[in-house]
C-alpha positions, -999 to +999 in steps of 0.1 A: +096+196-155+080+172-179+104+148-196+081+126-216+046+129-228+020+101-232-013+104-250-032+085-223-046+101-192-025+104-161-021+071-143-036+085-111-069+087-129-069+050-136-079+021-115-046+004-108-058-016-078-050-048-097-014-041-090-020-049-053-024-085-062+008-089-081+033-112-064+071-118-067+064-154-076+043-142-106+070-118-117+098-144-114+078-170-134+065-148-161+066-110-158+053-104-194+015-103-188+019-078-159+042-056-179+021-058-211-008-044-191+014-018-175+026-006-209-010-003-220-025+013-189+003+029-169+038+032-184+049+045-151+032+031-120+038+022-084+040-016-079+034-024-042+052-057-041+084-040-054+078-009-032+088+012-061+076+030-093+083+009-124+089+022-160+077-003-185+078+013-220+108+020-242+101+057-242+098+061-205+128+039-197+150+057-221+139+091-211+145+085-174+178+067-181+191+097-201+174+126-181+194+151-161+166+150-136+175+115-125+206+098-113+215+062-105+203+044-074+205+008-065+174-011-056+170-020-019+176-057-025+206-049-047+220-025-021+216-052+006+234-077-017+263-056-031+269-029-005+283+005-013+297+018-036+285-006-063+292+008-098+255+005-109+242+027-080+266+056-077+270+090-093+294+119-097+331+115-089+327+080-075+309+067-106+335+084-128+363+067-109+347+033-109+340+036-147+376+047-153+387+016-133+367-010-153+365+005-188+401+003-201+401-035-203+367-034-220+374-009-248+369-025-283+405-020-294+417-038-262+390-066-263+399-073-300+435-079-289+427-109-267+391-120-270+396-149-294+426-163-275+406-161-243+372-175-253+378-200-281+399-224-260+373-221-232+344-229-256+363-258-272+372-272-238+336-274-227+324-287-261+349-316-260+333-328-228+300-336-245+302-333-283+303-370-288+274-378-265+245-369-288+227-349-261+234-321-236+218-296-213+233-265-228+226-240-200+246-259-174+271-277-197+280-249-221+263-214-220+269-206-183+303-223-181+317-204-211+303-171-197+317-175-162+350-190-173+357-161-197+350-134-172+365-153-143+398-156-162+397-120-172+392-109-136+421-131-124+401-159-109+416-187-131+420-210-101+383-208-092+363-236-107+336-228-132+311-246-110+321-224-081+316-192-102+282-204-114+272-211-078+282-176-068+262-159-095+231-180-089+232-172-051+239-135-057+211-135-083+185-149-059+197-124-032+196-094-055+161-102-067+147-109-032+129-077-038+095-082-023+085-055+002+058-056+029+033-028+037+058-012+060+084-009+033+106-036+048+119-067+031+092-094+031+117-122+032+149-111+049+160-147+052+164-147+014+197-128+017+214-155+037+228-174+007+240-142-009+259-134+023+273-169+023+285-165-013+302-132-005+320-148+024+333-175+001+343-149-025+362-129+001+380-160+014+394-166-021+398-131-034+414-115-003+446-135-006+447-126-044+443-089-036+471-092-010+493-105-038+482-081-065+489-051-042+526-060-041+528-080-074+504-065-099+497-085-131+475-081-161+443-094-145+413-070-144+411-068-106+448-061-103+443-032-127+413-020-106+436-018-076+464+001-093+453+020-124+449+058-120+464+057-084+494+076-072+527+056-071+527+033-041+490+035-035+461+012-045+423+015-042+410+001-010+396-034-013+364-024+005+359+002-022+361-023-051+344-053-035+308-041-043+318-038-080+334-072-079+301-086-067+283-067-095+306-084-120+302-118-104+265-115-109+255-094-138+285-096-160+289-133-155+253-143-162+246-120-191+266-136-219+256-171-208+219-163-206+220-142-238+235-172-256+209-196-242+179-173-250+192-168-285+193-206-290+158-210-276+146-182-300+163-199-330+149-233-321+114-216-323+122-207-359+139-238-374+144-222-408+162-193-391+184-217-371+194-233-404+202-199-419+225-190-390+243-224-389+249-221-427+260-185-424+279-177-392+281-140-402+244-139-391+253-148-355+257-112-342+222-104-356+208-135-341+223-125-307+209-090-309+174-103-315+179-129-287+189-101-263+158-081-272+135-111-271+146-121-236+169-095-220+192-111-194+192-080-173+155-078-174+146-053-146+176-049-124+185-012-126+169+019-111+171+057-111+160+083-085+146+118-093+168+147-082+140+173-086+102+173-088+094+159-122+064+147-143+069+115-162+041+099-183+016+121-166+028+111-131+041+137-107+072+124-089+086+143-059+124+146-057+139+115-042+115+090-059+131+058-071+120+042-104+129+007-116+137+006-153+123-026-168+143-029-199+130-064-206+095-049-208+107-020-230+121-045-255+086-059-260+071-025-266+045-028-294+051+009-301+085-001-315+083-038-324+058-057-344+048-090-327+076-085-300+069-118-282+081-137-313+118-142-320+126-130-355+161-129-369+149-108-398+132-081-377+142-046-389+172-036-368+162-012-341+181-002-310+171-022-280+177-016-243+191-049-232+224-032-222+207-001-207+210+035-217+226+067-205+258+070-186+251+039-166+247+017-198+266-016-194+304-011-197+309-046-211+287-045-241+315-052-266+330-080-244+296-097-238+286-096-275+319-112-285+318-139-258+283-148-271+294-147-308+324-169-302+305-193-281+278-198-307+303-200-336+321-228-318+289-246-309+275-245-344+308-255-360+311-285-337+274-296-337+257-281-368+228-306-366+217-294-331+181-299-323+160-290-292+149-321-273+112-316-274+107-342-247+119-316-223+102-282-218+121-248-217+113-228-186+125-192-182+129-177-147+136-143-133+123-108-131+155-089-123+177-112-144+161-136-168+170-166-189+162-202-195+169-225-166+176-255-188+179-262-225+180-299-235+193-306-270+201-337-291+221-344-323+232-373-345+267-384-337 
Protein backbone atom coordinates (compact mmCIF):
# COMPACT_ATOMS: atom_id res chain seq x y z
CA UNK A 1 0.00 0.00 0.00
CA UNK A 2 1.20 3.51 -0.79
CA UNK A 3 0.20 6.09 1.82
CA UNK A 4 1.89 9.18 0.42
CA UNK A 5 3.25 10.24 -2.91
CA UNK A 6 6.27 12.42 -3.67
CA UNK A 7 7.15 13.87 -7.05
CA UNK A 8 10.82 13.10 -6.60
CA UNK A 9 12.39 9.79 -7.50
CA UNK A 10 12.52 7.02 -4.94
CA UNK A 11 15.21 7.56 -2.34
CA UNK A 12 16.95 4.31 -3.15
CA UNK A 13 17.93 5.84 -6.50
CA UNK A 14 19.70 8.73 -4.79
CA UNK A 15 23.18 8.94 -3.37
CA UNK A 16 22.57 9.24 0.36
CA UNK A 17 26.07 8.24 1.41
CA UNK A 18 26.47 11.65 3.06
CA UNK A 19 24.19 10.39 5.83
CA UNK A 20 26.96 8.00 6.94
CA UNK A 21 28.91 11.00 8.23
CA UNK A 22 26.09 12.51 10.30
CA UNK A 23 26.86 12.43 14.04
CA UNK A 24 24.74 12.78 17.16
CA UNK A 25 26.83 15.78 18.19
CA UNK A 26 25.89 17.47 14.93
CA UNK A 27 22.20 16.71 15.42
CA UNK A 28 22.16 17.87 19.04
CA UNK A 29 23.90 21.15 18.24
CA UNK A 30 21.95 22.00 15.09
CA UNK A 31 19.80 19.41 13.30
CA UNK A 32 18.34 21.88 10.82
CA UNK A 33 20.95 21.65 7.99
CA UNK A 34 20.77 17.84 7.93
CA UNK A 35 16.99 17.85 7.94
CA UNK A 36 16.73 20.60 5.34
CA UNK A 37 18.74 18.40 3.00
CA UNK A 38 16.64 15.37 3.94
CA UNK A 39 13.43 17.22 3.14
CA UNK A 40 14.85 18.16 -0.24
CA UNK A 41 16.48 14.87 -1.19
CA UNK A 42 14.88 12.09 0.84
CA UNK A 43 11.76 12.86 2.92
CA UNK A 44 12.03 9.33 4.27
CA UNK A 45 15.55 7.96 4.70
CA UNK A 46 17.59 5.61 6.88
CA UNK A 47 19.97 7.60 9.12
CA UNK A 48 22.76 5.28 10.29
CA UNK A 49 23.67 7.09 13.51
CA UNK A 50 20.05 6.77 14.64
CA UNK A 51 19.71 3.20 13.41
CA UNK A 52 16.28 4.11 12.05
CA UNK A 53 14.34 5.58 9.17
CA UNK A 54 13.51 9.26 9.66
CA UNK A 55 10.53 11.20 8.31
CA UNK A 56 11.38 14.86 7.77
CA UNK A 57 8.54 16.59 5.87
CA UNK A 58 5.14 17.61 7.15
CA UNK A 59 3.35 15.40 4.63
CA UNK A 60 5.29 12.25 5.45
CA UNK A 61 5.20 12.83 9.22
CA UNK A 62 1.47 13.45 9.25
CA UNK A 63 0.65 10.60 6.89
CA UNK A 64 2.61 8.09 8.99
CA UNK A 65 1.24 9.43 12.29
CA UNK A 66 -2.34 9.00 11.07
CA UNK A 67 -1.94 5.87 8.93
CA UNK A 68 -3.65 2.59 9.90
CA UNK A 69 -0.53 0.85 8.55
CA UNK A 70 1.59 2.17 11.45
CA UNK A 71 1.33 1.99 15.20
CA UNK A 72 3.29 3.60 18.00
CA UNK A 73 6.68 2.35 19.06
CA UNK A 74 9.20 3.88 21.42
CA UNK A 75 12.71 4.60 20.19
CA UNK A 76 15.39 2.24 21.57
CA UNK A 77 16.91 4.91 23.80
CA UNK A 78 13.45 5.98 24.93
CA UNK A 79 12.54 2.40 25.79
CA UNK A 80 15.79 1.98 27.70
CA UNK A 81 15.01 5.16 29.64
CA UNK A 82 11.28 4.79 30.37
CA UNK A 83 10.66 1.05 30.33
CA UNK A 84 7.33 -0.55 29.42
CA UNK A 85 4.48 0.35 29.12
CA UNK A 86 5.24 4.04 28.47
CA UNK A 87 2.18 5.82 27.10
CA UNK A 88 4.04 7.12 24.03
CA UNK A 89 5.02 3.65 22.81
CA UNK A 90 2.02 1.36 23.33
CA UNK A 91 -1.11 0.56 21.36
CA UNK A 92 -4.50 -1.11 21.61
CA UNK A 93 -6.08 -1.72 24.99
CA UNK A 94 -3.00 -0.66 26.97
CA UNK A 95 -2.81 2.66 25.15
CA UNK A 96 -6.56 3.19 25.57
CA UNK A 97 -6.28 2.50 29.30
CA UNK A 98 -3.30 4.81 29.80
CA UNK A 99 -4.99 7.61 27.85
CA UNK A 100 -8.17 7.12 29.90
CA UNK A 101 -5.95 7.39 32.97
CA UNK A 102 -4.23 10.69 32.09
CA UNK A 103 -6.80 12.53 29.96
CA UNK A 104 -9.60 13.41 32.43
CA UNK A 105 -7.50 15.98 34.32
CA UNK A 106 -6.33 17.49 31.01
CA UNK A 107 -9.73 18.09 29.39
CA UNK A 108 -10.32 21.79 28.62
CA UNK A 109 -13.36 22.09 30.88
CA UNK A 110 -11.34 20.62 33.75
CA UNK A 111 -8.17 22.65 33.07
CA UNK A 112 -10.18 25.88 32.87
CA UNK A 113 -11.46 25.18 36.39
CA UNK A 114 -8.05 25.41 38.08
CA UNK A 115 -5.31 26.54 35.69
CA UNK A 116 -5.19 30.20 36.76
CA UNK A 117 -5.20 29.37 40.45
CA UNK A 118 -2.40 26.87 39.87
CA UNK A 119 -0.05 28.72 37.54
CA UNK A 120 -0.37 32.44 38.37
CA UNK A 121 0.87 32.15 41.97
CA UNK A 122 3.76 29.98 40.77
CA UNK A 123 4.73 32.52 38.09
CA UNK A 124 4.40 35.43 40.53
CA UNK A 125 6.52 33.63 43.10
CA UNK A 126 9.41 33.12 40.71
CA UNK A 127 9.15 36.66 39.31
CA UNK A 128 9.37 38.14 42.81
CA UNK A 129 12.76 36.52 43.22
CA UNK A 130 14.37 38.62 40.47
CA UNK A 131 12.04 41.35 39.13
CA UNK A 132 13.92 44.06 41.06
CA UNK A 133 17.36 42.90 39.87
CA UNK A 134 17.32 44.38 36.37
CA UNK A 135 18.73 41.18 34.89
CA UNK A 136 17.97 37.45 34.79
CA UNK A 137 18.67 34.21 33.00
CA UNK A 138 15.11 33.30 32.11
CA UNK A 139 15.50 29.61 31.23
CA UNK A 140 16.82 28.62 34.67
CA UNK A 141 15.15 31.35 36.74
CA UNK A 142 11.69 31.42 35.20
CA UNK A 143 10.66 29.34 32.17
CA UNK A 144 11.77 25.92 33.37
CA UNK A 145 10.82 26.51 37.03
CA UNK A 146 7.29 27.65 36.16
CA UNK A 147 6.89 24.63 33.87
CA UNK A 148 8.12 22.00 36.31
CA UNK A 149 6.39 23.53 39.34
CA UNK A 150 3.00 23.65 37.60
CA UNK A 151 3.15 20.04 36.47
CA UNK A 152 4.83 18.84 39.65
CA UNK A 153 2.02 20.29 41.76
CA UNK A 154 -0.59 18.83 39.42
CA UNK A 155 1.00 15.37 39.71
CA UNK A 156 1.11 15.57 43.50
CA UNK A 157 4.82 16.32 43.91
CA UNK A 158 4.40 19.59 45.81
CA UNK A 159 7.13 18.71 48.32
CA UNK A 160 9.72 18.08 45.59
CA UNK A 161 11.77 21.21 44.94
CA UNK A 162 11.68 22.86 41.53
CA UNK A 163 15.44 22.40 41.27
CA UNK A 164 15.02 18.67 41.87
CA UNK A 165 12.30 18.43 39.21
CA UNK A 166 14.50 20.32 36.73
CA UNK A 167 17.42 18.02 37.50
CA UNK A 168 15.25 14.97 36.84
CA UNK A 169 14.01 16.12 33.46
CA UNK A 170 17.47 17.16 32.28
CA UNK A 171 18.91 13.76 33.25
CA UNK A 172 16.01 11.87 31.67
CA UNK A 173 16.36 14.04 28.57
CA UNK A 174 20.01 13.20 28.10
CA UNK A 175 19.25 9.51 28.64
CA UNK A 176 16.29 9.48 26.26
CA UNK A 177 18.33 11.17 23.51
CA UNK A 178 21.41 8.97 23.99
CA UNK A 179 20.33 7.51 20.66
CA UNK A 180 23.54 6.91 18.74
CA UNK A 181 23.83 3.36 17.42
CA UNK A 182 26.92 1.48 16.22
CA UNK A 183 27.25 -0.67 13.10
CA UNK A 184 25.91 -3.67 15.01
CA UNK A 185 22.71 -1.91 16.03
CA UNK A 186 23.87 -1.55 19.65
CA UNK A 187 23.99 1.63 21.71
CA UNK A 188 27.21 3.45 20.91
CA UNK A 189 27.41 5.00 24.39
CA UNK A 190 25.64 2.72 26.90
CA UNK A 191 27.25 4.64 29.75
CA UNK A 192 25.02 7.56 28.75
CA UNK A 193 22.04 5.93 30.47
CA UNK A 194 23.64 5.99 33.93
CA UNK A 195 22.38 9.42 34.95
CA UNK A 196 18.86 8.58 33.77
CA UNK A 197 18.96 5.43 35.88
CA UNK A 198 20.13 7.50 38.85
CA UNK A 199 17.28 9.97 38.31
CA UNK A 200 14.74 7.14 38.20
CA UNK A 201 16.10 5.74 41.46
CA UNK A 202 15.69 9.15 43.09
CA UNK A 203 12.18 9.48 41.68
CA UNK A 204 11.16 6.12 43.05
CA UNK A 205 12.60 6.85 46.46
CA UNK A 206 10.32 9.89 46.69
CA UNK A 207 7.25 8.72 44.77
CA UNK A 208 6.97 5.20 46.22
CA UNK A 209 5.98 6.46 49.69
CA UNK A 210 3.48 8.84 48.09
CA UNK A 211 1.95 5.96 46.13
CA UNK A 212 1.75 3.93 49.35
CA UNK A 213 -0.29 6.75 50.86
CA UNK A 214 -2.44 7.43 47.79
CA UNK A 215 -3.44 3.76 47.60
CA UNK A 216 -5.15 3.99 50.99
CA UNK A 217 -5.80 7.76 51.11
CA UNK A 218 -6.57 8.98 47.57
CA UNK A 219 -6.57 12.72 46.95
CA UNK A 220 -7.05 15.04 43.97
CA UNK A 221 -3.47 14.77 42.65
CA UNK A 222 -3.04 13.39 39.15
CA UNK A 223 -1.00 10.33 40.16
CA UNK A 224 -3.59 9.44 42.80
CA UNK A 225 -6.26 9.54 40.08
CA UNK A 226 -4.03 7.40 37.84
CA UNK A 227 -3.97 4.75 40.55
CA UNK A 228 -7.72 4.70 41.20
CA UNK A 229 -9.79 6.02 38.28
CA UNK A 230 -11.54 3.35 36.23
CA UNK A 231 -10.55 0.55 38.59
CA UNK A 232 -12.93 -1.80 40.43
CA UNK A 233 -13.63 -0.88 44.06
CA UNK A 234 -10.74 -1.78 46.31
CA UNK A 235 -8.23 -2.12 43.47
CA UNK A 236 -5.61 0.23 42.03
CA UNK A 237 -3.36 0.13 39.01
CA UNK A 238 0.00 -1.45 39.76
CA UNK A 239 2.77 1.08 40.32
CA UNK A 240 5.07 -0.75 37.90
CA UNK A 241 2.39 -0.24 35.25
CA UNK A 242 2.21 3.54 35.74
CA UNK A 243 5.88 4.34 36.46
CA UNK A 244 6.94 4.44 32.77
CA UNK A 245 4.25 7.06 32.13
CA UNK A 246 5.33 8.99 35.23
CA UNK A 247 8.81 9.15 33.68
CA UNK A 248 7.28 10.34 30.37
CA UNK A 249 5.60 13.19 32.24
CA UNK A 250 8.69 14.07 34.24
CA UNK A 251 10.57 14.51 30.97
CA UNK A 252 8.37 15.50 28.04
CA UNK A 253 5.48 17.14 29.86
CA UNK A 254 7.75 19.05 32.23
CA UNK A 255 10.13 20.44 29.63
CA UNK A 256 7.64 21.34 26.91
CA UNK A 257 5.93 24.45 28.38
CA UNK A 258 9.21 25.83 29.74
CA UNK A 259 11.12 25.42 26.51
CA UNK A 260 8.11 26.57 24.48
CA UNK A 261 8.05 29.80 26.51
CA UNK A 262 11.80 30.29 26.17
CA UNK A 263 11.80 29.68 22.41
CA UNK A 264 8.87 32.06 21.96
CA UNK A 265 10.79 34.74 23.83
CA UNK A 266 13.91 34.22 21.71
CA UNK A 267 11.75 34.45 18.59
CA UNK A 268 10.11 37.67 19.77
CA UNK A 269 13.48 39.17 20.65
CA UNK A 270 14.52 38.53 17.04
CA UNK A 271 11.60 40.76 15.96
CA UNK A 272 11.59 43.73 18.39
CA UNK A 273 8.56 45.31 16.76
CA UNK A 274 6.62 42.08 17.28
CA UNK A 275 7.77 41.86 20.89
CA UNK A 276 6.40 45.36 21.41
CA UNK A 277 3.08 44.35 19.85
CA UNK A 278 2.71 41.37 22.16
CA UNK A 279 3.66 43.30 25.31
CA UNK A 280 1.14 46.03 24.39
CA UNK A 281 -1.60 43.52 23.51
CA UNK A 282 -1.52 40.36 25.65
CA UNK A 283 -4.30 38.81 23.56
CA UNK A 284 -1.55 38.16 20.99
CA UNK A 285 0.33 35.86 23.40
CA UNK A 286 -1.37 32.62 22.24
CA UNK A 287 -0.51 33.45 18.64
CA UNK A 288 3.07 34.25 19.63
CA UNK A 289 3.31 30.90 21.44
CA UNK A 290 1.93 28.97 18.47
CA UNK A 291 4.59 30.47 16.22
CA UNK A 292 7.27 29.82 18.85
CA UNK A 293 6.26 26.17 19.04
CA UNK A 294 6.45 25.89 15.25
CA UNK A 295 9.71 27.79 15.04
CA UNK A 296 11.50 25.61 17.62
CA UNK A 297 9.41 22.60 18.58
CA UNK A 298 10.26 21.48 22.15
CA UNK A 299 9.53 17.85 21.25
CA UNK A 300 11.65 18.02 18.12
CA UNK A 301 12.17 14.38 17.13
CA UNK A 302 11.24 12.15 20.05
CA UNK A 303 8.38 9.98 18.78
CA UNK A 304 8.27 7.04 16.41
CA UNK A 305 5.94 4.64 14.60
CA UNK A 306 6.42 1.10 13.30
CA UNK A 307 4.88 -0.36 10.16
CA UNK A 308 2.40 -3.18 10.73
CA UNK A 309 2.32 -4.27 7.09
CA UNK A 310 4.55 -3.84 4.02
CA UNK A 311 4.01 -0.26 2.91
CA UNK A 312 5.50 2.26 0.47
CA UNK A 313 6.09 5.75 1.83
CA UNK A 314 7.59 8.58 -0.22
CA UNK A 315 8.83 6.05 -2.76
CA UNK A 316 10.50 3.87 -0.12
CA UNK A 317 9.36 0.28 0.37
CA UNK A 318 9.20 -0.55 4.08
CA UNK A 319 8.76 -4.13 5.27
CA UNK A 320 6.40 -4.80 8.14
CA UNK A 321 8.09 -4.06 11.45
CA UNK A 322 10.12 -1.05 10.24
CA UNK A 323 10.45 1.79 12.79
CA UNK A 324 10.30 5.41 11.59
CA UNK A 325 11.25 8.41 13.73
CA UNK A 326 8.87 11.34 13.18
CA UNK A 327 10.87 14.57 13.15
CA UNK A 328 8.15 17.09 13.90
CA UNK A 329 10.66 19.91 14.39
CA UNK A 330 11.81 19.39 10.81
CA UNK A 331 8.23 19.15 9.52
CA UNK A 332 7.50 22.53 11.09
CA UNK A 333 10.23 24.05 8.88
CA UNK A 334 8.85 22.51 5.68
CA UNK A 335 9.09 25.09 2.89
CA UNK A 336 6.19 23.33 1.20
CA UNK A 337 3.98 24.78 3.92
CA UNK A 338 5.78 27.76 5.39
CA UNK A 339 7.43 30.72 3.71
CA UNK A 340 10.86 31.47 5.22
CA UNK A 341 10.28 28.89 7.99
CA UNK A 342 13.59 29.58 9.76
CA UNK A 343 12.33 33.07 10.68
CA UNK A 344 10.07 33.71 13.64
CA UNK A 345 7.02 35.67 12.43
CA UNK A 346 4.06 36.46 14.67
CA UNK A 347 2.04 37.45 11.60
CA UNK A 348 2.61 34.25 9.66
CA UNK A 349 -0.71 32.99 8.23
CA UNK A 350 -2.06 30.53 10.80
CA UNK A 351 -1.49 26.96 9.65
CA UNK A 352 -1.61 23.78 11.72
CA UNK A 353 1.81 22.75 13.02
CA UNK A 354 3.04 19.44 14.37
CA UNK A 355 4.69 20.55 17.61
CA UNK A 356 2.19 18.46 19.58
CA UNK A 357 2.21 15.52 17.17
CA UNK A 358 -0.69 14.01 15.23
CA UNK A 359 -2.95 10.99 15.23
CA UNK A 360 -4.10 9.06 18.28
CA UNK A 361 -0.74 9.58 19.99
CA UNK A 362 -0.85 13.38 19.77
CA UNK A 363 0.09 15.03 23.06
CA UNK A 364 -2.65 14.64 25.67
CA UNK A 365 -1.59 17.85 27.42
CA UNK A 366 -1.93 20.34 24.54
CA UNK A 367 -4.50 22.51 26.32
CA UNK A 368 -2.66 22.43 29.66
CA UNK A 369 0.73 23.23 28.10
CA UNK A 370 -0.61 26.14 26.05
CA UNK A 371 -2.20 27.71 29.12
CA UNK A 372 0.90 27.28 31.28
CA UNK A 373 2.86 29.12 28.58
CA UNK A 374 0.17 31.79 28.15
CA UNK A 375 -0.07 32.56 31.86
CA UNK A 376 3.70 32.49 32.27
CA UNK A 377 4.23 35.06 29.52
CA UNK A 378 1.30 37.20 30.66
CA UNK A 379 2.80 37.48 34.13
CA UNK A 380 6.30 38.10 32.79
CA UNK A 381 5.26 40.90 30.44
CA UNK A 382 3.01 42.51 33.04
CA UNK A 383 5.82 42.56 35.61
CA UNK A 384 8.67 43.48 33.24
CA UNK A 385 7.23 45.15 30.12
CA UNK A 386 10.60 46.66 29.17
CA UNK A 387 12.35 43.30 28.87
CA UNK A 388 15.33 43.20 26.49
CA UNK A 389 17.69 40.43 25.50
CA UNK A 390 21.19 40.88 26.88
CA UNK A 391 23.13 40.91 23.62
CA UNK A 392 26.42 40.49 25.49
CA UNK A 393 25.38 36.85 25.88
CA UNK A 394 24.59 34.52 22.99
CA UNK A 395 21.59 32.21 22.79
CA UNK A 396 22.44 28.57 22.20
CA UNK A 397 19.81 25.98 21.41
CA UNK A 398 20.47 22.31 22.15
CA UNK A 399 18.79 19.03 21.40
CA UNK A 400 17.62 16.76 18.65
CA UNK A 401 14.94 14.74 20.47
CA UNK A 402 13.88 17.64 22.70
CA UNK A 403 15.04 21.15 21.81
CA UNK A 404 15.14 24.56 23.41
CA UNK A 405 17.49 27.39 24.39
CA UNK A 406 19.95 26.44 27.11
CA UNK A 407 20.10 30.00 28.46
CA UNK A 408 18.35 33.32 27.81
CA UNK A 409 19.96 36.35 29.45
CA UNK A 410 17.80 39.47 29.68
CA UNK A 411 18.00 42.96 31.16
CA UNK A 412 15.54 45.74 31.98
CA UNK A 413 15.46 49.14 33.63
CA UNK A 414 14.35 48.95 37.25
